[in-house]
Structures are given as C-alpha cells and as structure tokens.
C-alpha positions as CSV (number, residue, x, y, z in Angstrom):
1,X,124.5,119.6,100.0
2,X,125.1,123.0,101.7
3,X,126.8,124.1,98.3
4,X,123.9,123.0,96.3
5,X,121.6,125.2,98.6
6,X,120.1,122.3,100.4
7,X,118.2,123.1,103.7
8,X,116.6,120.0,104.6
9,X,117.7,116.5,104.6
10,X,115.3,113.5,104.8
11,X,117.2,110.1,105.4
12,X,115.8,106.6,105.4
13,X,117.9,103.8,106.9
14,X,117.1,100.1,108.0
15,X,117.1,99.6,111.8
16,X,116.8,96.8,114.3
17,X,114.2,96.8,117.1
18,X,115.1,96.6,120.6
19,X,111.8,96.8,122.0
20,X,108.6,94.7,121.5
21,X,106.4,97.5,120.3
22,X,108.8,98.2,117.1
23,X,107.9,95.4,114.8
24,X,109.3,94.5,111.3
25,X,108.1,96.5,108.8
26,X,107.1,99.3,111.1
27,X,108.5,102.9,110.6
28,X,109.9,104.9,113.4
29,X,110.7,108.5,113.5
30,X,113.5,108.9,116.0
31,X,114.2,112.3,117.8
32,X,117.2,111.0,119.8
33,X,120.6,109.4,119.0
34,X,123.1,107.6,121.2
35,X,126.7,107.1,120.3
36,X,128.4,103.6,120.1
37,X,130.8,104.3,117.4
38,X,134.6,104.7,117.6
39,X,135.5,108.4,117.5
40,X,138.4,108.1,114.9
41,X,136.4,105.7,112.7
42,X,134.0,108.4,111.3
43,X,134.1,112.2,110.7
44,X,131.5,113.7,112.7
45,X,132.4,117.6,112.4
46,X,133.6,120.0,110.0
47,X,135.4,122.2,112.5
48,X,139.1,121.9,113.7
49,X,142.2,123.0,112.4
50,X,142.0,126.5,113.8
51,X,138.4,127.0,114.1
52,X,136.5,125.7,117.2
53,X,132.8,125.4,117.3
54,X,130.4,123.6,119.6
55,X,126.6,123.4,118.3
56,X,124.0,122.7,120.4
57,X,122.8,118.9,120.0
58,X,120.5,118.1,122.8
59,X,117.5,117.8,120.4
60,X,119.6,116.4,117.1
61,X,116.3,115.9,115.0
62,X,114.6,118.8,113.6
63,X,111.2,118.5,115.3
64,X,109.4,120.5,112.1
65,X,110.8,117.8,109.9
66,X,109.9,115.0,111.9
67,X,106.4,116.0,112.4
68,X,106.2,116.3,108.6
69,X,107.5,113.0,108.1
70,X,105.0,111.5,110.6
71,X,102.2,113.2,108.8
72,X,103.4,112.0,105.5
73,X,103.5,108.3,106.6
74,X,99.7,108.4,106.5
75,X,99.9,107.8,102.8
76,X,101.1,104.3,103.4
77,X,99.5,101.3,105.2
78,X,102.1,101.4,107.8
79,X,102.4,101.4,111.6
80,X,104.3,104.5,112.6
81,X,106.1,105.5,115.6
82,X,107.0,109.0,116.5
83,X,109.9,109.7,118.8
84,X,112.3,107.2,120.4
85,X,116.1,106.6,120.7
86,X,118.3,105.5,117.9
87,X,121.5,103.8,119.1
88,X,124.3,104.0,116.6
89,X,126.9,101.0,116.4
90,X,129.9,100.7,114.7
91,X,129.2,97.9,112.4
92,X,129.7,96.1,109.9
93,X,129.1,93.2,112.1
94,X,125.5,92.9,114.0
95,X,125.3,93.1,117.7
96,X,126.3,90.2,120.1
97,X,123.2,89.1,122.2
98,X,125.2,90.7,125.4
99,X,125.2,94.1,123.5
100,X,121.8,94.1,122.5
101,X,120.3,93.2,126.0
102,X,122.6,95.9,127.4
103,X,120.9,98.6,125.0
104,X,117.7,97.2,125.9
105,X,118.4,97.9,129.5
106,X,119.4,101.4,128.8
107,X,116.2,102.1,127.1
108,X,117.3,102.5,123.5
109,X,114.6,101.7,120.9
110,X,116.0,101.1,117.6
111,X,119.7,100.3,116.2
112,X,121.7,100.8,113.2
113,X,124.9,101.9,111.7
114,X,124.3,105.1,110.1
115,X,122.4,108.6,111.0
116,X,124.3,109.9,114.1
117,X,127.2,111.4,112.2
118,X,124.9,112.5,109.5
119,X,122.8,114.5,112.0
120,X,125.7,116.1,113.8
121,X,127.3,117.3,110.4
122,X,123.9,118.5,109.1
123,X,123.5,120.5,112.2
124,X,126.9,122.0,111.9
125,X,125.9,122.9,108.4
126,X,122.7,124.4,109.6
127,X,120.6,122.0,107.7
128,X,117.3,120.4,109.1
129,X,117.8,116.7,109.5
130,X,115.4,113.8,110.2
131,X,115.3,110.1,109.5
132,X,112.7,107.4,108.7
133,X,113.8,104.3,110.2
134,X,112.6,101.0,108.5
135,X,112.5,98.1,111.1
136,X,114.0,95.1,109.5
137,X,114.4,92.7,112.6
138,X,114.4,92.2,116.0
139,X,118.3,92.5,116.5
140,X,119.3,89.3,118.2
141,X,117.7,89.8,121.7
142,X,114.2,88.4,120.8
143,X,113.4,84.8,122.1
144,X,111.0,84.2,119.4
145,X,113.0,85.2,116.4
146,X,116.3,83.9,115.1
147,X,119.4,85.9,115.3
148,X,119.4,88.6,112.6
149,X,120.9,87.7,109.5
150,X,121.8,89.9,106.3
151,X,119.1,87.8,104.3
152,X,116.3,88.8,106.7
153,X,117.4,92.3,106.6
154,X,117.1,92.6,102.9
155,X,113.8,90.6,102.9
156,X,112.0,93.0,105.1
157,X,113.8,96.1,103.8
158,X,112.5,95.1,100.2
159,X,109.0,94.9,101.4
160,X,109.8,98.5,103.1
161,X,110.9,100.0,100.2
162,X,107.5,100.9,98.5
163,X,106.0,102.4,101.5
164,X,109.4,104.4,102.2
165,X,109.1,105.7,98.6
166,X,105.4,106.8,99.2
167,X,106.2,108.4,102.2
168,X,109.2,110.3,100.9
169,X,107.4,111.5,97.9
170,X,104.6,112.7,100.2
171,X,107.1,114.6,102.4
172,X,109.0,116.4,99.4
173,X,105.5,117.4,98.3
174,X,104.7,118.9,101.6
175,X,108.0,120.5,102.0
176,X,107.5,122.6,98.6
177,X,105.4,125.2,100.3
178,X,106.4,124.9,104.2
179,X,108.2,127.8,105.4
180,X,111.5,127.0,107.6
181,X,110.8,128.4,111.1
182,X,113.1,126.0,113.0
183,X,116.3,126.9,114.9
184,X,118.4,124.5,112.7
185,X,119.0,127.4,110.2
186,X,121.0,129.4,112.9
187,X,122.6,126.6,114.8
188,X,126.1,128.0,114.1
189,X,125.2,131.5,115.5
190,X,126.3,131.3,118.9
191,X,128.5,128.0,118.4
192,X,131.9,129.4,117.1
193,X,134.4,130.1,119.6
194,X,137.1,131.3,117.5
195,X,137.0,134.9,116.8
196,X,136.8,135.5,113.0
197,X,140.0,137.5,113.0
198,X,141.9,134.4,114.2
199,X,140.6,131.9,111.6
200,X,143.2,130.2,109.5
201,X,142.8,131.3,105.9
202,X,142.8,127.8,104.7
203,X,140.2,126.5,107.1
204,X,138.2,129.6,106.4
205,X,138.1,128.9,102.7
206,X,137.5,125.1,103.4
207,X,134.4,126.0,105.8
208,X,133.3,129.1,103.6
209,X,130.1,127.5,102.8
210,X,128.9,127.3,106.3
211,X,130.9,130.1,108.1
212,X,130.6,132.7,105.6
213,X,127.9,134.6,107.2
214,X,129.5,134.7,110.5
215,X,132.9,136.0,109.1
216,X,132.3,139.5,110.3
217,X,130.5,138.7,113.7
C-alpha cells in the first residue's frame, strides 16, 4: 500500500457485540483496540533487525478518517455508533462464554479477529487507518440469543454488505477533496530510536518505503 502511494486505509470487518446497545446490523466506528492475540502468531511491526522504532499508539485510529466514516454512514439506513473499544482475539474459534463475560466486564464494546495488527502497521507506515465494524451477533454472552455460529454471522454479514458498500463509496467520494491534516503522516518523525548511520543496509532497503525521508535525520 505504501509503495502504491496510499495515504488512507478504510477497513470493513464483521464483529460480535459485547454490549446490549450494539445490535446485529448496527455499524460501529471504534476508536480504541485491545490486544488479546498471541504476539508470535501475527506480524505487528515492520521494525527490528537493526532498526528500533516505537510509534505513538495511544489513539490507534485516525480521528479525521473516523469522523468521515461517521458522516458517510448517513447515506445508509443504519444505526451508527461512533467510538468504542474493539477487542482483537486470536481466533479462528469464537469466544467461550467465560471469555465473553470477562471482556464485557472489562468494558470492551465489540470483538473481532482482525484490525489491530493492521492499525499498528498502518501507523508505522504513516497511513491513516479507520474501520467500519459490521455487527453480526452478540458473541455468546447474551441470554436471549443463541451462541454465535458461522451461519448466523454470514446471514447478518450478507445483510450488512449493501450498507457497507454504500458507506464506503460515499467515504471515498468525500476523501477525494479532503486535505490530510492529521498526525498520522508524521508518525515516525520522533519514533525511530536507531541513528540512521547505524541502520543495517539490508534492513534499510527493506524499509525504504517508510524510512527513506528520515534517513538523513
């Protein structure tokens, strides 16, 4: 994406609801993530191998992009929730009831198996990132709903697809004339700890698309 000149990434993903107010077929635009994945299972950084960098990630979603997504949701007849915490679980199995109840107790809002690593990598690449979360189920905590099944997820996801397509089309239209004024574009400015003269040549070449402008810092 960086090599193609991409500056913004809009993702769409199916999620389970951990709170009553997020009903199946609703849309959520989360602004926080909580990691419940296993570190070795997924790549979540471009750095290492001689170049150390620690990006700021207190606010993992681009607010400007999130606001634009929220406005774009108005083209579809869908209930939209702005902000909330997305807990990223390992998968591919769904949660146990005990896990689901713990996440609820922690104040998590929605749950899915993607997004978090994408957001981290996008931040390191200085690309804006936001996600449109399509609620498909109540995970397995809700006493009035059966435990989540793949069939149920696909049924609600299919119903959400049309709305998501309309929303994304509108978001892209709005982006065409919107200036990029957020901090995402300079996320690495003070994040690279290794002095450029100490960068291993092989690592520098591998990361050239994202570190080139800081090579002479």
